[in-house]
C-alpha positions, 0 to 999 in steps of 0.5 A: 489520516489519509493520503491520496496520490494519483498515479497513471498505470500507463508508461513504465517509469513508475514501476521502479519508482512508485514502490519506493515511494510508497515504502517511504510513505508507509514508513513516515506514516507508521513512525508518526503513528508509533510516536503518538501511540495510534493504532493505524493501518496503511492501505494503498489502492490502485485503481487499475490493473497495472499493479498486477503487471510485470514485477510491480505485484512483487514489489508491493508484496514486499511492503506488505511483508515489511509490515504484515499487520499494518500495510495492505496493497490492493486494486479496487477489485481486491478491496472486499477480499483483502481489507477484511474487518478482521485485518482492520481490527488486528 
């Protein structure tokens, strides 16, 4: 299952808006997966450095705390470090 959504890191409105939308998306995907008995991971990939600006990283880290074995948030540069085979198979 896949979901693609483009967000620019320019501007500031998305800092408050995006984490809530990502939480709702993760809830929907994981609920569906649970109902269907699917082992599913949700990975949010940001293509720019904006994820690390201001309080955005804290907001996204909270999503990982809600579902520690099922949700990861990364930038393109973090993929190799944070999306490991061990995590994917857990």
